C-alpha positions as CSV (number, residue, x, y, z in Angstrom):
1,M,-0.1,-87.3,26.9
2,K,0.1,-89.5,30.5
3,S,2.5,-92.2,31.7
4,V,2.1,-93.9,35.9
5,L,6.2,-94.5,35.8
6,N,6.4,-96.2,39.8
7,D,2.7,-95.0,41.0
8,I,3.7,-91.4,39.6
9,A,1.7,-89.9,37.3
10,V,3.8,-88.2,34.9
11,Y,1.9,-85.7,31.6
12,F,4.1,-84.2,28.8
13,Y,3.5,-81.9,25.8
14,G,4.8,-80.7,22.8
15,N,7.9,-82.2,20.7
16,S,10.6,-84.1,22.5
17,S,13.5,-82.9,20.6
18,N,13.1,-79.5,22.3
19,I,14.5,-78.5,25.3
20,P,13.2,-80.1,28.2
21,V,11.5,-78.3,31.1
22,L,10.6,-80.1,34.2
23,F,7.7,-78.6,36.6
24,V,7.1,-79.8,40.1
25,H,4.2,-78.0,41.7
26,G,3.9,-77.0,45.0
27,F,2.0,-78.4,48.4
28,P,-1.0,-79.2,48.9
29,Y,-1.7,-78.8,45.0
30,E,-0.7,-81.2,41.9
31,S,0.6,-80.7,38.1
32,H,-2.4,-78.9,37.1
33,M,-1.1,-75.9,39.0
34,W,1.1,-75.1,35.6
35,D,-1.7,-75.5,33.1
36,F,-0.6,-71.7,32.1
37,Q,2.8,-72.6,31.6
38,I,2.2,-75.4,29.7
39,K,-0.5,-73.8,27.3
40,E,2.4,-70.8,27.0
41,L,5.4,-73.2,26.2
42,Q,4.6,-76.5,24.5
43,N,5.1,-75.2,21.1
44,N,8.5,-74.4,21.9
45,F,9.7,-76.4,24.5
46,Y,9.3,-80.4,25.3
47,C,7.3,-79.5,29.1
48,I,6.8,-82.7,31.7
49,T,4.7,-82.3,35.0
50,F,4.4,-84.8,37.8
51,D,2.1,-85.3,40.5
52,C,4.3,-85.4,43.4
53,R,3.5,-89.0,45.3
54,G,0.6,-88.8,47.6
55,L,-1.2,-86.0,45.6
56,G,-3.2,-85.7,42.2
57,G,-3.0,-88.5,40.1
58,S,-0.5,-90.4,42.1
59,T,-1.0,-93.3,45.0
60,S,0.2,-92.3,48.5
61,G,1.1,-95.8,49.5
62,D,1.9,-95.4,53.4
63,G,2.1,-91.6,53.5
64,Q,6.0,-92.4,54.6
65,F,7.1,-89.2,52.1
66,T,10.9,-87.3,52.2
67,I,12.3,-85.1,50.5
68,E,14.6,-87.7,49.2
69,S,12.1,-90.0,47.9
70,F,10.4,-87.0,46.3
71,V,13.8,-86.5,44.6
72,D,14.0,-90.1,43.6
73,D,11.0,-90.0,42.0
74,L,12.0,-86.9,40.2
75,I,15.5,-88.6,39.1
76,Y,13.4,-92.2,38.0
77,I,11.3,-89.7,36.2
78,I,13.9,-88.2,34.1
79,D,15.8,-91.7,33.5
80,E,12.8,-94.0,32.6
81,L,11.6,-90.6,29.6
82,K,15.3,-90.5,28.8
83,V,14.9,-86.5,29.5
84,N,17.9,-84.9,27.9
85,I,19.2,-82.5,30.7
86,P,16.0,-80.9,31.5
87,V,15.6,-77.3,32.9
88,L,14.2,-77.8,36.6
89,C,11.2,-75.6,37.6
90,G,9.5,-76.0,41.1
91,L,7.2,-73.8,42.9
92,S,7.5,-73.7,47.3
93,M,7.7,-77.7,48.3
94,G,8.7,-78.0,44.9
95,G,11.6,-75.7,44.6
96,Y,12.7,-78.1,48.1
97,I,12.4,-81.0,45.9
98,A,14.1,-79.2,42.9
99,L,17.0,-77.6,46.0
100,R,18.0,-80.9,46.8
101,A,17.6,-82.5,43.0
102,I,20.2,-79.8,42.4
103,E,22.7,-80.4,45.5
104,R,22.6,-84.6,44.9
105,M,23.0,-84.5,40.7
106,Q,23.5,-81.1,39.0
107,K,24.8,-82.3,36.3
108,Y,21.4,-83.7,35.6
109,F,19.9,-80.3,34.7
110,R,20.6,-77.7,31.8
111,A,19.3,-74.5,34.2
112,L,16.8,-73.4,37.2
113,I,14.1,-72.1,38.4
114,L,13.0,-71.6,41.4
115,C,9.3,-69.9,42.3
116,D,8.5,-68.5,45.9
117,T,10.5,-70.9,48.1
118,K,13.7,-70.9,50.0
119,S,16.8,-72.9,50.8
120,D,16.3,-73.3,54.8
121,A,15.1,-76.1,56.5
122,D,12.1,-75.0,59.0
123,N,12.7,-74.0,62.4
124,N,11.0,-75.1,65.1
125,E,8.4,-72.9,65.1
126,A,7.5,-74.1,61.2
127,K,7.8,-78.0,62.8
128,L,5.5,-76.6,65.2
129,R,2.8,-75.9,62.6
130,R,3.8,-78.6,60.3
131,A,2.4,-80.6,63.4
132,A,-0.7,-79.3,64.4
133,G,-1.6,-79.1,60.9
134,I,-1.0,-83.2,60.7
135,K,-3.1,-82.9,63.8
136,L,-5.8,-81.5,62.5
137,I,-6.1,-83.4,59.5
138,N,-6.1,-86.4,62.0
139,Q,-9.1,-84.8,64.1
140,E,-11.1,-82.5,61.5
141,G,-10.2,-84.6,58.0
142,A,-7.8,-83.2,55.4
143,P,-10.5,-80.9,54.0
144,K,-10.5,-78.2,57.0
145,F,-6.9,-78.5,56.7
146,I,-7.1,-77.2,53.2
147,E,-9.9,-75.0,53.3
148,G,-7.4,-73.0,55.7
149,F,-4.3,-73.0,54.0
150,V,-5.4,-72.8,50.5
151,P,-6.5,-69.1,51.1
152,T,-3.1,-67.9,52.7
153,C,-1.6,-68.9,49.8
154,F,-3.3,-66.3,47.5
155,S,-3.1,-63.0,47.8
156,K,-6.8,-61.4,49.0
157,N,-7.6,-60.1,45.6
158,S,-6.9,-63.0,43.9
159,V,-9.0,-65.1,46.6
160,Q,-11.8,-62.7,45.7
161,N,-11.4,-61.7,42.1
162,L,-9.6,-64.8,40.2
163,P,-11.7,-68.0,39.2
164,I,-8.7,-70.1,39.0
165,Y,-8.6,-69.9,43.0
166,K,-11.6,-71.8,43.1
167,I,-10.6,-74.2,40.7
168,T,-7.4,-74.6,42.8
169,L,-8.6,-75.3,46.3
170,E,-11.2,-77.4,44.6
171,R,-8.5,-79.6,42.9
172,A,-6.7,-79.7,46.7
173,L,-9.7,-80.7,48.4
174,T,-10.1,-84.0,46.7
175,S,-6.5,-84.6,48.0
176,D,-6.0,-88.2,49.8
177,P,-5.2,-86.9,53.9
178,V,-2.3,-89.9,53.8
179,G,-0.6,-87.7,50.6
180,V,-1.7,-84.5,52.5
181,K,-0.1,-85.5,55.9
182,G,3.1,-87.3,54.1
183,C,3.9,-84.0,52.4
184,L,4.3,-82.2,55.6
185,L,5.9,-84.7,57.4
186,A,8.3,-84.5,54.4
187,M,8.7,-80.8,54.3
188,Q,9.3,-81.2,58.4
189,G,11.9,-83.3,58.0
190,R,13.6,-81.6,55.2
191,T,17.3,-80.6,54.7
192,D,18.7,-77.4,54.4
193,T,20.3,-77.2,51.0
194,T,21.9,-73.3,52.2
195,S,25.3,-73.9,52.3
196,Y,24.9,-75.7,48.1
197,L,23.8,-72.0,46.7
198,E,27.4,-71.1,46.2
199,R,28.2,-73.9,44.2
200,I,25.4,-73.9,41.9
201,V,27.0,-73.1,38.2
202,I,23.8,-73.6,36.0
203,P,22.0,-70.4,35.1
204,T,19.1,-69.8,37.4
205,L,15.8,-67.7,37.4
206,V,14.4,-66.5,41.0
207,I,10.9,-65.4,40.8
208,C,8.8,-64.4,43.9
209,G,5.1,-62.7,44.7
210,E,5.7,-59.5,45.4
211,N,2.8,-60.1,48.3
212,D,4.4,-63.6,49.7
213,T,4.4,-64.1,53.0
214,F,5.5,-67.9,53.4
215,T,8.8,-66.6,51.0
216,P,8.7,-62.8,50.7
217,P,10.9,-61.0,48.4
218,Q,13.8,-60.1,50.9
219,V,14.1,-63.7,51.8
220,M,14.0,-65.0,48.0
221,K,16.7,-62.2,47.3
222,T,18.6,-63.1,49.9
223,M,19.2,-66.7,49.0
224,K,19.2,-65.4,44.5
225,D,22.7,-63.5,45.8
226,K,24.4,-66.9,47.0
227,I,23.6,-68.4,43.8
228,R,26.4,-66.9,40.8
229,N,24.8,-66.5,37.6
230,S,20.9,-66.4,38.4
231,E,18.6,-63.6,38.1
232,F,15.6,-62.1,40.2
233,I,11.7,-61.3,39.1
234,V,9.1,-59.9,41.5
235,V,5.8,-60.6,40.6
236,P,3.3,-57.8,40.7
237,G,0.2,-58.2,42.3
238,A,0.9,-62.0,43.4
239,A,1.7,-63.9,46.8
240,H,2.6,-67.4,47.0
241,M,1.2,-69.1,43.7
242,T,2.8,-66.6,41.0
243,P,2.1,-69.2,38.1
244,L,-1.7,-68.8,38.8
245,E,-2.1,-65.1,40.2
246,N,-0.2,-63.8,37.4
247,P,0.4,-66.1,34.8
248,E,1.2,-63.6,32.2
249,Y,3.8,-61.4,33.8
250,F,5.5,-65.3,35.2
251,N,5.4,-66.6,31.9
252,K,7.0,-63.4,30.1
253,A,10.0,-64.0,32.6
254,V,10.4,-67.6,32.0
255,K,10.3,-67.4,28.2
256,K,13.2,-64.6,28.6
257,F,15.1,-66.6,30.8
258,L,14.6,-69.4,28.6
259,S,15.5,-68.1,25.3
260,K,18.9,-67.6,26.6
261,L,19.6,-71.3,26.6
262,N,19.1,-72.0,23.3
């Protein structure tokens, strides 16, 4: 089913009496990036996805986004749908949103899944890359930026051999330039949540692709070591987009983790 809440496209699957799992996608993607997980989990869990403001089916407005406003949207969805203490799962930008949501309102969530993300804020080099991306969009259009960025999120093998890569790229190419730039600004200005990691007490699963160059396994392992009651999984053959590049391995790890919550 689909609903529109405060200009945010929200999708939900399965029985609402089951344990809810709320998925937050990465940049510059949308909720379809979780399709393999929804198909696998919806019979036993209540799965909720949404398109972050400015991407997918959600409107861009003025494009003045922050991670704080994304968290506000997330909390609004939980409250409006009366979601009962969901598991929160976020990838990359979705992980930034998830970590800040946990920092603000950990009591809202029963468990956390962090996929190919990090708690550090952007350093100066990363901020300059975001600025260069915005400049490229302004000068040559969003498709030019997306065509250069999306392949770096996947392993070379995935780009060459996985049909889902082309589908994901084509979906990203339809993104509103205002929304894409707004997300870049939001990520550039996000706060550092590293100091809060040791205060996370809910069960946490940290997942990383073995070939991820954005958030390499050693970086995510360091983050995992700061979170009590956490587990760490490396997904073979995957880079930054683990749910799409090796969904069988990813889903098995997630199902095992979720089974402990029953």
